[in-house]
C-alpha positions in Angstrom: 15.3 0.3 7.6 17.6 2.1 5.3 16.9 5.7 4.3 15.5 5.6 0.8 14.4 8.3 -1.7 11.2 7.4 -3.5 9.7 8.8 -6.7 7.6 11.8 -5.8 3.9 11.8 -6.6 2.7 15.2 -7.9 -0.2 16.6 -5.9 -1.8 20.0 -5.0 -2.0 19.4 -1.2 -0.3 21.4 1.5 0.9 18.4 3.6 2.5 15.2 2.6 3.3 12.3 5.0 5.4 9.2 4.2 5.5 6.1 6.2 8.1 3.4 5.7 7.6 -0.1 7.1 8.3 -3.7 6.2 6.5 -7.0 6.5 7.4 -10.6 5.8 4.8 -12.6 3.9 4.5 -15.6 1.6 2.5 -15.9 -1.5 2.1 -17.7 -4.8 0.7 -16.5 -8.1 -1.8 -19.0 -9.5 -1.0 -18.4 -13.2 1.1 -20.6 -15.5 2.7 -17.4 -16.8 4.1 -16.7 -13.4 6.7 -19.4 -13.8 8.6 -20.1 -10.5 6.3 -17.6 -8.7 3.5 -20.3 -9.0 5.3 -22.0 -6.2 4.8 -20.9 -2.6 7.6 -18.5 -1.6 8.2 -15.5 0.6 9.5 -12.0 0.6 10.4 -9.3 3.0 8.4 -6.5 1.5 9.5 -2.9 2.0 6.6 -0.4 1.7 6.3 3.4 1.6 2.8 4.9 1.9 2.4 8.5 0.8 -0.6 10.4 2.2 -1.5 14.0 1.4 -4.1 16.5 2.4 -4.8 20.1 3.4 -6.3 19.6 6.8 -4.8 18.3 10.0 -6.8 16.3 12.6 -7.5 17.3 16.2 -4.1 16.0 17.3 -2.3 18.1 14.6 -1.7 15.0 12.4 -2.5 14.4 8.8 -2.8 10.8 10.1 -0.9 9.1 12.9 2.0 7.1 11.6 1.2 4.2 13.9 -2.2 3.8 12.3 -0.7 3.3 8.9 1.7 0.6 10.2 -1.0 -1.1 12.2 -3.4 -1.3 9.2 -0.9 -3.0 7.0 1.9 -4.6 9.1 -0.5 -6.2 11.5 -2.6 -7.6 8.7 0.1 -9.0 6.4 3.2 -9.7 8.5 4.1 -13.4 8.8 1.0 -14.4 6.7 0.3 -16.2 3.5 -1.2 -13.4 1.4 -3.3 -15.9 -0.6 -5.3 -16.7 2.6 -6.6 -13.1 2.8 -9.7 -13.8 0.8 -11.0 -10.3 1.4 -8.0 -8.9 -0.5 -6.8 -11.6 -2.8 -8.3 -14.3 -5.1 -7.0 -17.4 -6.8 -9.6 -17.1 -9.6 -9.5 -13.4 -10.6 -6.2 -12.3 -12.1 -6.7 -8.7 -11.0 -6.7 -10.0 -7.4 -3.8 -12.4 -7.6 -1.2 -11.4 -4.9 1.3 -10.0 -7.3 3.4 -7.0 -6.2 1.1 -4.7 -8.3 -2.0 -6.0 -6.6 -0.5 -6.0 -3.1 0.5 -2.3 -3.6 -3.0 -1.5 -4.8 -4.5 -3.4 -1.9 -2.4 -1.5 0.6 -3.6 1.8 -1.0 -7.3 0.7 -0.8 -7.0 -0.4 2.9 -5.3 2.8 3.9 -7.8 4.9 1.9 -10.8 3.1 3.5 -9.4 4.2 6.9 -8.7 7.8 5.7 -12.3 8.1 4.3 -13.6 7.6 7.9 -11.6 10.5 9.3 -12.7 14.1 9.7 -9.9 15.6 7.7 -10.1 13.0 4.8 -6.5 13.0 3.5 -5.7 10.9 0.4 -3.4 7.9 -0.1 -1.7 9.2 -3.2 1.1 6.6 -3.6 2.3 3.2 -2.5 5.8 2.1 -3.2 6.3 -1.6 -2.6 9.7 -3.4 -2.9 9.4 -7.2 -3.2 13.1 -7.9 -3.8 16.3 -5.9 -3.8 15.9 -5.4 -7.6 12.1 -5.3 -8.1 9.4 -2.9 -6.9 6.1 -1.4 -7.9 4.5 2.0 -7.5 0.7 2.3 -7.3 -0.9 5.7 -7.6 -4.7 5.7 -7.5 -6.5 7.9 -10.0 -8.0 10.9 -8.4 -11.8 10.9 -8.1 -13.7 14.0 -9.1 -13.6 16.5 -6.2 -10.4 15.0 -4.7 -8.0 17.3 -6.6 -7.2 19.5 -3.6 -9.1 22.5 -5.0 
């Protein structure tokens, strides 16, 4: 993977971790407005997940890089995203497998894992490149009490 500089998410935490990875997946967007994207097609998605926090775990990690890759790459690589009914829907536009929704879904999957850890870091940004010229950034809104203070 090429070295890339991503837009920085502002946060109050001491530590910030970024994990780059890619996965190949097919999808279609079940909406007439999607034009050609209504047809089944595939991409090599390039993702960067940003995690931040103040506390390290018992191994000295904010989170192990391998866990982040396993959570997303193993789930989505060489798949038809539309078949992941837990994450995506063909009936609800806010769950169509668009780049925006895939980025949000990655954030939600990672955060569910992080919520189960002792140090409770936060997934603060997902950068998802769908094509060489198109990408999306998803930054979840902070919940009360998750402002690092």
